[in-house]
C-alpha positions in Angstrom: 4.9 -0.7 -32.7 6.3 -3.1 -30.1 3.8 -5.4 -28.5 2.7 -6.4 -25.9 2.7 -2.9 -24.4 1.7 -2.3 -20.8 1.2 0.9 -18.9 2.0 0.8 -15.2 0.2 3.1 -12.7 0.8 3.7 -9.0 -1.4 5.4 -6.4 -3.3 4.7 -3.2 -6.9 5.8 -3.9 -9.0 3.0 -5.4 -11.4 5.2 -7.3 -8.7 7.4 -8.8 -6.7 4.3 -9.8 -9.8 2.9 -11.5 -10.4 6.2 -13.3 -6.8 6.5 -14.4 -6.9 2.9 -15.7 -9.9 3.8 -17.9 -8.1 6.8 -19.3 -5.0 4.7 -19.9 -7.0 2.0 -21.6 -8.1 4.6 -24.2 -4.4 4.6 -25.3 -4.9 1.0 -26.4 -2.2 -0.8 -24.3 -2.4 -4.6 -24.1 -2.6 -4.4 -20.3 -2.6 -2.1 -17.3 -0.3 -2.9 -14.4 -0.9 -1.8 -10.8 2.4 -0.9 -9.1 2.8 -2.2 -5.5 6.6 -2.3 -5.8 8.0 1.2 -6.2 10.3 1.8 -3.2 10.8 5.6 -3.7 10.0 7.4 -0.5 7.8 10.0 -2.2 5.6 7.2 -3.6 5.8 4.4 -0.9 5.8 6.9 1.9 2.5 8.2 0.8 0.9 4.7 0.6 1.4 4.1 -3.1 3.8 1.6 -4.8 5.4 -0.7 -2.1 3.5 1.3 0.5 0.4 -0.8 -0.5 2.2 -3.8 1.0 1.5 -2.3 4.4 -2.2 -2.1 3.6 -3.3 -5.2 1.8 -7.0 -4.5 2.1 -6.4 -1.2 0.2 -4.4 -3.1 -2.4 -7.3 -5.6 -2.8 -9.8 -2.7 -3.2 -7.6 -1.0 -5.8 -7.3 -4.3 -7.8 -11.0 -4.8 -7.6 -11.9 -1.3 -8.8 -9.3 -1.3 -11.6 -10.4 -4.8 -12.8 -14.1 -3.6 -12.9 -13.1 -0.4 -14.8 -11.2 -1.9 -17.7 -11.8 -4.6 -20.4 -8.1 -5.4 -21.0 -5.9 -7.6 -18.7 -4.8 -6.2 -15.4 -1.5 -7.2 -13.8 0.2 -6.5 -10.5 3.9 -5.8 -9.7 5.0 -6.1 -6.1 7.9 -6.7 -3.9 8.2 -9.6 -1.5 7.2 -7.3 1.5 7.9 -4.1 3.3 10.9 -5.4 5.3 12.4 -8.7 6.4 9.8 -8.9 9.3 6.8 -8.5 7.0 7.3 -10.8 4.0 3.8 -11.0 2.7 4.2 -11.9 -1.0 2.1 -15.1 -0.6 -0.8 -13.0 0.8 -0.3 -10.5 -2.1 -0.5 -13.4 -4.5 -3.8 -14.6 -3.0 -5.2 -11.1 -3.3 -4.1 -10.7 -6.9 -5.7 -14.0 -7.8 -8.9 -13.3 -5.9 -9.3 -9.8 -7.5 -8.7 -11.1 -11.1 -5.1 -10.2 -11.8 -4.0 -11.8 -15.0 -0.3 -11.9 -14.0 2.0 -11.1 -11.1 5.5 -9.7 -11.3 7.5 -10.2 -8.1 10.6 -8.2 -7.3 12.6 -10.3 -5.0 13.6 -7.6 -2.5 11.7 -5.8 0.2 10.9 -2.1 0.1 13.4 -1.4 2.9 16.1 -3.1 0.8 15.4 -0.8 -2.1 17.9 -2.0 -4.7 20.6 -3.2 -2.2 21.5 -6.8 -1.5 20.3 -9.6 -3.7 16.8 -10.5 -4.9 15.4 -13.7 -3.2 14.8 -15.9 -6.2 14.0 -18.9 -4.0 11.0 -17.0 -2.7 10.0 -15.9 -6.2 10.1 -19.5 -7.2 7.9 -20.5 -4.2 5.4 -17.8 -5.3 5.4 -19.1 -8.9 5.0 -22.7 -7.8 1.9 -21.8 -5.6 0.3 -19.5 -8.2 -2.7 -20.1 -10.5 -1.6 -17.1 -12.6 1.6 -16.5 -14.5 4.4 -15.2 -12.3 7.3 -13.2 -13.7 10.5 -12.8 -11.6 12.4 -9.5 -11.2 15.7 -8.6 -9.6 19.3 -9.1 -10.6 18.6 -10.0 -14.2 21.6 -8.3 -15.8 22.9 -10.8 -18.4 21.7 -13.5 -20.8 23.1 -16.1 -18.5 21.3 -14.9 -15.4 18.0 -14.7 -17.3 18.4 -18.2 -18.7 19.4 -19.6 -15.3 16.4 -18.1 -13.6 14.0 -19.3 -16.3 15.4 -22.8 -16.0 15.6 -23.1 -12.2 12.4 -21.5 -11.1 8.7 -22.1 -12.1 8.4 -18.6 -13.5 6.7 -17.6 -16.7 9.3 -15.0 -17.5 11.8 -12.5 -16.3 11.4 -8.8 -15.9 14.4 -6.6 -16.4 14.9 -3.2 -14.8 18.2 -1.7 -13.9 20.1 -4.4 -15.9 19.0 -2.7 -19.1 20.6 0.6 -17.9 24.0 -1.0 -18.3 23.1 -3.0 -21.4 20.1 -1.7 -23.4 20.6 -4.6 -25.9 19.9 -7.2 -23.2 16.3 -7.7 -24.3 17.4 -8.7 -27.8 20.3 -10.8 -26.6 17.9 -12.8 -24.4 15.4 -13.2 -27.2 18.1 -14.4 -29.5 19.3 -16.9 -26.9 15.8 -18.2 -26.4 15.6 -18.7 -30.2 18.9 -20.6 -30.2 20.8 -17.7 -31.9 24.2 -16.6 -30.8 
C-alpha cells in the first residue's frame, strides 16, 4: 500500500543480478536498487554489497545488465569506499550516471568502518553537488532535527534512514510531519 516501494538486491554476478531484477520487477515495485553498500563479511567478503567498491568494472557491468533487463527505474546504494585509503564514491557516481542509474544513495562511511564512527556528510554533499542524478544521503539520521539539518545544509535530494528507525520506528512519520510544518 505504501509507495514508492523499492526492492534492493545484492550480488556479484551481472547476469544473475539482471535475472533477479526481472523476477523482482514482476512484483511491481517502483524501482530496483543495486546494493554496493552492505558491509557484512558474508556479503562484502564474497564480492557483493560493499565488495563491489573494490571492483568498479564489475559494478559497472552489473548496473548495465540490470538496466537493460528492467523497464522500471534502477537505483544504486553505495558507501564512500572500502576504507579510508580507497574513497572512490566520485568514481562510483560517474559509473552510476554512465550506466543509467536514476538515483544514488550514499552511506557516508567506508566498508571497513561498518557502522562505527560518524558518516562523512561533507563528502555526501560533494557527491550531491557533482551529480546529475538525485543523491540521497545516509548515515547518522536518527532524529527529526538531524534529518532537517542535513536536508538544509547539503545539496541532497533526501535522507535515507536505517538504524535510526530501530530506536524510533515513528521517525519517518515525524520527519514527514515536520516537512509539512506540523508539530
